[in-house]
DRENGUDO-76178 format. One record per residue: x negated, y negated, z of N, C-alpha, C in turn. Coordinates in steps of 0.001 Angstrom, whole numbers, plus 500000, padded with zeros to 6 digits. Atoms other than C-alpha are relative to their C-alpha. Example, Ala and Ser with C-alpha at 12.3 -4.5 7.8 and 13.67 -1.06 7.14 Angstrom:
499110501190500000487700504500507800499100498800500000 500820501190499940486330501060507140500770498910500730 
//
This chain:
499926499705501378521170454473472143499208501362499778 500661498603500266520250458083471018499209499826498670 500819500060501235517344458156468477499998501382499342 500134498840500743516800460798465917498913500952500777 501045499278499251513651461923467962500691500674501233 499294499452498743515884462373471112500880501153499662 499163499015500586518349464394469079499270501257499769 500781498830500459515658466756467774499365500653501313 500500499432498726513995467098471250501130500701500746 498855499247499396517428468049472764500257501284499330 499578498871500747518106470473469980498851501038500223 501115499076499825514669472122470410500033500592501480 499947499585498557515172472415474230501229501007499986 498939499012499888518591474059473731499741501248499161 500441498750500817517188476469471048499076500849500779 501037499319499315514302477383473394500607500646501323 499389499524498749516644477925476507500302501535499959 499822498503499968517807481480475415498683500710499993 501318499382500023514194482447474550499310500059501462 500625500039498602513001481283477960500797500886501004 499187499038499214515917483139479683499632501440499788 500402498690500249515053486292477869498637500352500465 501409499714499539511363486063478779500032500146501459 499873499874498711512318485580482332500603501259500538 499405498675499793514619488503482362499052501159499788 500914498978500331511989490653480671498937500109501186 501136499969498993509351489588483290500659500562501301 499372499349498878511825490364486159500223501496499959 499852498508500128512525493829484747498662500672500136 501377499401499951508700494496484385499555500003501472 500316500045498601508339493465488091500691501142500747 499102498973499400511170495810489054499404501271499655 500431498690500441509714498674487125498632500480500474 501333499657499618506341498586488763499945501198501039 500029498844499070505429501774490692499093499573501206 500771500261498905504129501363494241499677501303500710 500333498908499456502168504165495506499610499990501616 500262499961498588501925505167499327499023501237500101 500988498953499691499163507420500744500190500711501347 500076499310498675498949510020503528498680500768500093 501282499256499641495729511358505108500336500883501294 499866499190498815495734514206507653498594500388500566 501196499652499357493078515159510168500273501018501124 499736498985498820492585517896512745499976499341501334 500284500572498739491613515415515460499906498625499749 499958501478500123491462511764516258499248499382501207 500690500753498951489359509303518278500045498551499703 499862501451500406489622505539518476499296499146501235 500437500958499148487921502581520359500671498762499752 499285501298500094488818498920520447499998499499498521 500065500594501392487877498274516742500002501131498956 499970499009501058487643501626514919500762501325500461 499346498740499766489563504819514470499385500969499125 500708498937500561488177508150513442500870501196499748 499323498773500264489969510830511630499029501127499900 501031498932499899488020513864512568500424501260499206 499796498956501070487746516613509842501187499739499283 498857500512500907489969514583507615500220501039498734 499739499202501167491602516448504713499097499485498710 500780500496501071489528516382501525500763499371498868 498948500636501086492595515237499450500791499051500834 499038501025499487494679512121500022501327500130499172 498597499846500697498395512631499119500534498605499599 499427501215500323500064509819497227501456500391499477 498589499902500402503824509338496385500509498656499719 499160501284500125506330506768495307501364500230500237 498611499906499756509909506125495786500846499695498745 499186500254501216512741505721493368499722498642499486 499381499058500831513422505134490680499034500789499244 500981499156500706510106506512489352499273500787501131 500568499253498860509193509348491740498730500669499397 501267499484500319505510510231491438499417500570501294 500787499403498887503587512549493749498732500749499535 501163499241500339500189514090493792498973499735501042 501089500141499007496815514138495504498751499674499226 501265500440500773493365512717494647498861500270500955 501288499828499239489795513424496019499836498827500967 500377501030499164488483511498498826499144498835499258 500791500911500842486013509857496290500811499119499343 499031500901500696488860508580494178500797499070500945 499280500856498927490666507248497265498973498894500379 501012500952499464487435505434498406499744499073498988 500272500989501170487125503796494946501089498811500060 498942501103499853490350501903495767499524498896500984 500538500960498969488383500066498458498906499174499446 501138500748500526485717498779496120500460498726499429 499621501340500500485901495016495405499853499895498502 500145500050501542484699495641491841501129500680499331 498879499274500739487861497649491068501012498936499447 499013500931500506489622494333490257500383499021501109 499558500969498939491228491398492088501064500588501062 499053499383499075493977493666493609499435501414500420 500502498658499588492364496486495643500086499885501444 499855499981498552492400497533499276499039499178500778 501109500752499465489108495705499893500409498592500236 499701501452499975490538492356499113501472499743500653 498535500150499380494193493107500536500204501284500781 499962498744499172493812495726503314501421500431500350 498616499474499759496917497894503844500320500111501480 499520499632498787498946498343506855500181501562499991 499838498570499916499338501863508065500724500484501348 499490499457498728501180503924510634499300501296500214 500776498889499495499131506306512640500862500923500840 499404499026499309500798509418513874499151500900500752 501077499163499328498761511256516619500742500913500954 499568499052498983499761514382518510499128499916501105 500716500035498763498704514008522099500528501065500847 499671498894499076498697517043524271500964499577501124 499108500349498865501555517028526834500926498923499705 498992501018500374503625514320524951501157500634499270 498782499465500642507128515165523803499898499667498540 499995500406501394506611513209520549498692499435499514 501205500622500461503882511869518430499831498566500326 500224501358499660502345508657519369499926499226498667 500085500692501227503025506117516584499393498640500199 500560501214499784500922503007516182499798499360498542 500107500640501161500990500508513414498754499012500047 501147500766500093497736498999512230499716499367498574 500542500346501199495901497163509454498658500664499875 501239499136500147493027499358508169499076499267499008 500976500653500973489790498101506527498704500824500043 501436499490499904486205499171505784499870501414500240 500198498396499809486449502964505502498512500457499827 501285499384500180483368505024505850500073501304500266 500018498589499780482849508629505338498746500367500800 501131499767499224480670510175508012500119501611500196 499796498585499867480220513948507637501381500497499444 498545499514500434483800515522507552501031498952500585 499188501038499305485197512325509372500197498756499089 499742501324500635486740509159507995500225498902501009 499876501117498966486329505952509976500469498744499351 499467501201500511488340502825509571499762498969501110 499802501067499075488170499437511265501472499743500047 498657500207499976491541498547512418500400498749500822 499437501103499110493675495581513842501438500593500418 498647499510499509496703496548515949501014499010499600 498691500776500295500100495365514713500978500319501099 498883499596499175502392497337516846499724501449500707 500160498887499251502306499942519524498700500122500945 501253499841499161499400501321521719499135501041499297 500936499134500622496371502878520160499487501090500976 500445499098499140495616506166521785498450500111499804 501382499808500241491893506961522410499496501302499507 500271498655500716492013510536521324501326500843499900 498753499195500144494497513258520278499717501153499230 500142498801500876495053516270518142500316499740498605 499612500165501429496589516668514732500466498568499794 499786501340500395496834513301513047500306499789498623 499637500481501295498537511698510015499896498576499950 500120501452500254497771508264508619500815499763498873 499101500365501022500644506935506475499629498530499529 500563501353500545499134504043504335500926499378498997 499191500831500968501105501293502691499528500000498507 500045499833501430501406500952498981498821499193499336 500915500617500916499107500016496135500780499989498851 499008500308501075500928498674493120499479500458498631 500307499477501318500916499304489453498723499389499344 501161500391500833497850499027487176498724500961500000 501248499004500071495344501975487811499952500804501112 500148499376498789494045503823490723500250501563499905 499846498591499796495485507238491647500216500913498745 499753499293501264496456508222488069500115499083498858 499870500890501090496863506898484661500975498935500260 498994501079499797498568503450485008500106499420501300 499901500485498710497912502699488585498720499571500624 501067500643499332495643500407490380500226498767500627 499823501304499396495496497411492656500964499999501044 499144500146498840497002496552495964501348499429499581 498601500354500361500769496243495657500324498481500407 499408501258499699502646492938495617501192500239500898 498838499901499174505383492240497978499680500334501544 500088499842498489506082492882501745499599501323500312 500295498671499477504373495752503319500716500132501365 499407499681498832506035497420506319500202501205500508 499860498633499415505534500984507021499818499864501447 500338500244498710505921501091510703501297500376500959 499082499685499006508053501325513759501221499163499987 498712500902499935510456498356513392500435499520498694 499359500284501406511505498385509802498911499670498949 500834500153501223510213497377506429500107501397499207 500008498919500924509536499941503716499484501131500874 500401498688499369509324503422505395500369499998501421 499666499996498647510384502406508840501535499890500214 498480500037499720513780502375510561500457498548499917 499496501356500222515924499381509968499821499079501355 500193500835498834515321496329512249501265499638500586 
//
């Protein structure tokens, strides 16, 4: 037997269903519209040991860019980049969610750059050098080399590099040798 209360409860649920669907669609669109910034650092030289990599005479600016649909590009000072590593920058930052990165090192006598995929953490500026702790994900870490570029995975919408950006990005990271965002298809 259907009571009046059951009828009203069902009517309220039916009335709320389109509103709930609209909210979910709006939330999905907002997630899709988030910009994810990736970073590039260059250095004149490179050295590594079992736990740290050193970008020797690293560029004073870190480049950043995003992909479609919102193309954003620019550069920021090393100090501004280092601020993304501070735990006080919010719950989503490189300190709490270290990025993956692809290291491209020119090694004298090699036909192609050596590519190594790592997770980087704990950056420290020492003179004109930038030192990271790293964990090897893929490839072989060279111990030294020449011209070097470090391609760093994204940081998501909310603050950081420019107005409206901050916080380590959500979703899968995957810059590297075997696929994911920025790498060849698997």
